[in-house]
C-alpha positions in Angstrom: 7.3 43.9 -14.4 4.4 43.3 -12.0 4.9 41.4 -8.7 2.7 38.6 -10.0 4.8 38.2 -13.2 8.0 38.3 -11.1 6.5 35.5 -8.8 5.6 33.4 -11.8 9.0 33.9 -13.5 10.7 32.6 -10.3 8.2 29.7 -10.1 9.1 28.7 -13.7 12.7 28.6 -12.9 12.1 26.7 -9.6 9.8 24.2 -11.3 12.3 23.4 -14.0 15.1 23.0 -11.5 13.0 20.9 -9.1 11.7 18.5 -11.8 14.9 18.3 -13.9 16.0 14.8 -14.5 12.9 13.2 -13.0 10.7 11.2 -15.4 8.0 10.0 -13.0 4.9 12.1 -13.8 3.2 11.4 -10.4 6.3 12.5 -8.5 6.6 15.6 -10.7 2.9 16.5 -10.3 3.3 16.1 -6.5 6.2 18.5 -6.3 4.7 21.0 -8.7 1.4 21.3 -6.8 3.4 21.8 -3.6 5.6 24.5 -5.3 2.5 26.4 -6.6 0.5 26.0 -3.4 3.3 27.4 -1.3 4.6 29.9 -3.9 1.5 31.7 -4.9 -0.6 33.9 -2.6 -4.3 33.5 -1.8 -4.7 29.8 -2.6 -6.7 27.1 -0.8 -6.1 24.4 -3.3 -3.9 23.2 -6.2 -4.9 20.0 -7.9 -4.0 17.9 -11.0 -6.8 15.9 -12.4 -5.9 13.1 -14.9 -8.2 12.2 -17.8 -8.7 8.4 -17.6 -11.5 6.2 -18.7 -13.6 9.1 -20.0 -13.5 11.1 -16.7 -11.2 13.3 -14.6 -9.5 11.3 -11.8 -7.9 13.0 -8.8 -4.2 13.3 -9.0 -1.7 14.9 -6.6 -3.0 18.0 -4.8 -2.5 20.4 -1.9 -5.4 21.7 0.2 -8.5 20.1 1.7 -9.7 16.7 0.4 -10.8 17.0 -3.2 -13.4 15.4 -5.4 -12.0 12.1 -6.7 -14.1 11.7 -9.9 -15.4 14.5 -12.1 -17.5 13.7 -15.2 -16.5 15.6 -18.4 -18.7 18.6 -18.8 -19.4 18.9 -15.0 -18.1 21.8 -13.0 -15.2 24.0 -14.0 -12.7 21.1 -14.3 -15.1 19.0 -16.3 -15.9 22.0 -18.6 -12.2 22.4 -19.3 -12.0 18.7 -20.0 -14.8 19.1 -22.6 -13.6 22.3 -24.3 -9.8 22.0 -23.8 -9.8 25.7 -23.0 -8.8 27.5 -19.8 -11.6 28.8 -17.6 -11.0 31.8 -15.3 -13.9 32.0 -12.8 -13.9 35.3 -10.8 -16.9 34.0 -8.6 -17.5 30.3 -8.5 -21.0 30.9 -7.1 -21.9 32.3 -10.5 -20.6 29.3 -12.5 -23.4 27.0 -13.4 -22.8 23.5 -12.0 -19.8 24.5 -9.9 -18.6 21.6 -7.7 -17.6 22.8 -4.3 -14.9 20.4 -3.1 -13.9 23.1 -0.6 -16.7 25.4 0.4 -14.2 28.2 1.1 -13.3 28.5 -2.6 -14.6 31.7 -4.2 -12.6 31.9 -7.4 -10.9 29.4 -9.6 -8.7 28.9 -12.7 -8.4 25.6 -14.6 -6.0 25.1 -17.4 -5.9 22.1 -19.7 -2.7 20.0 -19.7 -1.4 18.3 -22.9 1.3 15.7 -23.4 2.6 15.5 -26.9 -0.5 17.2 -28.2 -2.9 14.8 -26.4 -5.2 15.9 -23.6 -3.8 14.6 -20.3 -5.9 16.4 -17.7 -6.3 19.7 -15.9 -4.5 21.8 -13.4 -6.9 23.4 -11.0 -6.2 26.4 -8.6 -8.7 27.6 -6.1 -8.7 30.7 -4.0 -10.8 31.7 -0.9 -11.0 35.3 -2.4 -13.0 36.5 -5.3 -11.3 37.7 -8.6 -7.9 36.1 -7.8 -7.0 34.9 -11.3 -6.5 36.7 -14.6 -4.8 36.3 -17.9 -1.3 36.5 -16.3 -2.1 33.4 -14.3 -3.4 31.7 -17.5 -0.2 32.6 -19.4 2.1 31.2 -16.8 0.1 28.2 -15.6 -0.2 27.1 -19.2 3.6 27.1 -19.4 4.2 25.6 -15.9 1.6 22.7 -16.0 3.3 20.6 -18.7 6.8 20.8 -17.0 5.7 17.6 -15.3 6.5 15.8 -18.6 10.1 17.2 -18.7 9.0 20.2 -20.9 11.4 23.1 -21.0 10.1 26.7 -21.3 12.0 29.7 -22.2 11.9 32.5 -19.6 12.1 35.7 -21.6 
């Protein structure tokens, strides 16, 4: 198993343990972004955006101040809100319409978050290095993101 997968396996266990028994989504998002921000290397931001009133609204985050409102279809997060599919961006400067909340960001991954099959928002991770994220990040972040709702994941 690669070091990245080992790190994510540990984060899955830690996330489940940390959020077990807590039903407040904002509290869970807050602890989960902190866990990811401090548990994964090469990050300068981890943010939940909630889908409300037809746009993405800033939720709990770690990093520099973030954009508070993102229209659907705008930037990486807004694109994911529109398509409901993960975006892995090796170089944000090559993503048309990228929104630079932190000018140090060079790569990004955004995964859609669903609650009971309904679109809830997105989980956004930024890195100050190019080519930070790949399919391994997508696989694990897709499992980790909905733990805020009390979801259990099996760690094979």
